[in-house]
C-alpha positions, 0 to 999 in steps of 0.5 A: 491514445493510451489507457491505464487502470486505477483504483479509488479508495475512500476511507473515514479517518479517526475524526469521522471525515471522509478522505479518498485517493486514487492509485494507479495499478498499471502503466499506460498501454494500448486500450486492449491491454488495459481492458485485459488488465482491468478484466483480470484485476476484477476477476481477482476481486479488486473493487473500485477499478477504473479505466482511465485515458492517458493523453499524450504529454499528460502528467496525471499518471506520474502525479498519481504514481508519485503520490502512491509511492509517498503513501507506501514509503516506509522509514528505514530501520535504524540501529536504535530500532533494532536495540529496542526490539532486542531489549523487548525480546530479552525482557520477554525471555527473562519473564519466561525463564522466571515463570518456569523457575517459579513453577518448579 
């Protein structure tokens, strides 16, 4: 049997409702390796860790891993996003130049 380490996160959203999710931190491995990983992660100060069994042909680890990837995935940067950022920088630079000119 294989084991993996997961972390449970519980949060309050803006509406005051409780929501939670589980994230996998290690791949399924032997019990000794998983316990060693659990010990190391605990020593780093990570809280709410669990040692989970991974039976043969289990799909739970994969489901948790895909869900975590969806939560972490970010949107790719587009040219329009860069244009907005450059416009903000130029506007800030113009204000800075104007304030220096007024000080003289």
